[in-house]
VMD Tcl script that draws the C-alpha trace (Angstrom):
set ca {
  {16.83 46.72 -10.47}
  {15.24 45.62 -7.21}
  {11.61 44.56 -7.61}
  {8.66 44.65 -5.24}
  {7.52 41.03 -4.80}
  {3.75 41.67 -5.02}
  {3.61 43.77 -8.19}
  {6.98 43.24 -9.87}
  {7.29 47.00 -10.44}
  {10.75 48.52 -9.86}
  {11.24 50.24 -6.51}
  {11.75 54.00 -6.73}
  {13.13 54.48 -3.21}
  {15.74 52.16 -1.71}
  {16.70 51.42 1.91}
  {20.34 51.44 2.99}
  {20.36 47.63 2.91}
  {19.13 47.64 -0.69}
  {21.67 50.31 -1.70}
  {24.44 48.21 -0.12}
  {23.27 45.10 -1.98}
  {23.11 47.05 -5.22}
  {26.65 48.40 -4.80}
  {28.06 45.16 -3.38}
  {29.22 46.61 -0.06}
  {28.12 46.75 3.57}
  {25.49 49.02 5.15}
  {28.26 50.62 7.20}
  {30.18 51.52 4.05}
  {27.07 53.25 2.64}
  {26.94 55.51 5.70}
  {30.71 56.12 5.52}
  {30.39 57.17 1.87}
  {27.48 59.46 2.76}
  {29.38 61.06 5.67}
  {32.39 61.75 3.43}
  {30.17 63.27 0.73}
  {31.02 60.56 -1.82}
  {27.47 59.18 -2.15}
  {24.44 60.90 -3.64}
  {22.25 62.47 -0.94}
  {19.25 60.52 0.37}
  {15.62 61.57 0.67}
  {14.31 62.05 4.22}
  {10.68 61.04 4.79}
  {10.08 61.84 8.44}
  {12.45 59.50 10.25}
  {12.98 57.32 7.18}
  {16.06 57.68 4.97}
  {15.79 56.42 1.40}
  {17.77 56.82 -1.82}
  {16.17 57.41 -5.22}
  {17.03 54.51 -7.53}
  {17.45 56.91 -10.47}
  {19.89 59.13 -8.49}
  {21.89 56.07 -7.51}
  {22.08 54.90 -11.15}
  {23.37 58.32 -12.23}
  {25.91 58.35 -9.39}
  {27.22 54.89 -10.37}
  {27.48 55.92 -14.04}
  {29.46 59.01 -13.05}
  {31.82 57.03 -10.79}
  {32.78 54.40 -13.38}
  {34.67 56.74 -15.77}
  {36.49 58.38 -12.84}
  {37.84 55.05 -11.64}
  {39.06 54.05 -15.12}
  {40.95 57.32 -15.70}
  {42.84 57.47 -12.39}
  {46.43 56.30 -12.93}
  {47.88 53.78 -10.53}
  {50.62 55.21 -8.38}
  {53.64 52.98 -7.85}
  {54.30 51.78 -4.31}
  {57.07 53.54 -2.49}
  {59.53 52.03 -0.07}
  {60.86 48.54 0.33}
  {58.92 45.71 -1.26}
  {57.16 43.45 1.21}
  {58.43 39.96 1.82}
  {55.90 37.23 1.28}
  {56.00 34.54 3.94}
}
mol new
graphics top color blue
foreach p $ca { graphics top sphere $p radius 0.5 }
foreach p [lrange $ca 0 end-1] q [lrange $ca 1 end] { graphics top cylinder $p $q radius 0.2 }
display resetview
């Protein structure tokens, strides 16, 4: 969990940069996931956009079982030549 430096208390609302760091991806990918409806919705505070840390934790927990259950589809077509 991301901590506030002064108090050490966990942050409740996260910026897009912090969400990206938490998920291990870029800021751009966060906005792509949001636009496609694949990311939990953010909280709007005036012009600010933040994500609840608890909502993000739930979303990650829900995504993990889905990824493990999906079967891999075999590649179709000619195999690629490695140079």
